[in-house]
Every structure is written in structure tokens, then in C-alpha cells.
C-alpha positions in Angstrom: 85.7 91.7 138.4 85.8 94.9 136.5 86.2 98.1 138.5 84.5 101.4 137.8 87.6 103.0 136.2 87.7 100.3 133.5 84.0 100.6 132.9 84.4 104.3 132.3 87.3 103.8 129.9 85.3 101.2 128.0 82.3 103.5 127.9 84.5 106.4 126.6 86.0 104.2 123.9 82.6 103.0 122.8 81.4 106.6 122.6 84.4 107.5 120.5 83.8 104.6 118.2 80.1 105.5 117.9 81.0 109.1 117.0 83.6 107.9 114.4 81.0 105.6 112.8 78.4 108.4 112.8 80.9 110.7 111.1 81.8 108.1 108.6 78.1 107.4 107.7 77.5 111.2 107.4 80.4 111.5 105.1 79.3 108.6 103.0 75.7 110.0 102.8 77.1 113.3 101.6 79.3 111.6 99.0 76.4 109.6 97.7 74.1 112.6 97.5 76.8 114.4 95.5 77.1 111.4 93.1 73.4 111.3 92.7 73.2 115.0 91.9 76.0 114.6 89.3 74.3 111.6 87.8 71.1 113.6 87.4 73.0 116.4 85.7 74.6 113.9 83.4 71.3 112.4 82.5 69.8 115.8 81.8 72.8 116.8 79.6 72.6 113.4 77.8 68.9 113.9 77.1 69.5 117.4 75.7 72.3 116.1 73.5 70.0 113.3 72.2 67.3 115.8 71.4 69.8 118.0 69.5 71.1 114.9 67.5 67.6 113.9 66.7 66.8 117.4 65.4 70.0 117.4 63.3 69.2 114.0 61.8 65.7 115.1 60.9 67.0 118.2 59.0 69.9 116.7 57.2 69.8 115.6 53.6 70.3 112.0 52.9 73.5 111.4 50.9 71.8 109.4 48.0 69.4 112.2 47.4 72.2 114.7 47.3 74.1 112.5 44.9 71.1 112.1 42.6 70.4 115.8 42.6 74.1 116.6 41.8 74.0 114.1 38.9 70.8 115.6 37.5 72.3 119.2 37.7 75.5 117.9 36.0 73.4 116.3 33.2 71.4 119.5 32.7 74.5 121.7 32.5 76.2 119.2 30.1 73.1 119.2 27.8 72.8 123.0 27.9 76.5 123.5 27.2 76.7 121.1 24.3 73.9 122.5 22.2 70.8 123.4 24.1 72.0 126.7 25.3 73.1 128.3 21.9 
């Protein structure tokens, strides 16, 4: 049979274990909350970067158009310098 001293020791150890588990869960919850906040910030930053990239892509000149324009300007300058500009 178990005496009252042993019961008190077991109860004390169970309380310590419970406290340790509660602290562990609280720490884990805090870490998860921090990770969630960082993930939200990362998502927001990523969305802002995507918007900036989309804006840059809309305003850039396509390379084939730039090449065609350069060729036309070169042709005009050549024609002008060989006889049209005298």
C-alpha cells in the first residue's frame, strides 16, 4: 500500500510535469505566432514586388520593336548622308 508521503511526492512530480508541459506549449504557441507574422510579412513583400515587376513589364519596350526602330533610324541616316541631305 502507498503511504501519504509517496502520494504527496507523486502529486508534486505530476504538478511539475504539468507545469513543464504548459510552459512548452506556451513557448511553441509563441514561436508559431512569430512564424505566422513573418510569413504574413513575407507574403505582403512578395505581393508588392510582384506589383512592381508587373508595372515595369508594362512600361518596358519590347526588344524587337527597339531593334526595328534602330534599323529604320540607321536607314534614314544612311539615305540622308549619301545624297538626300545635300
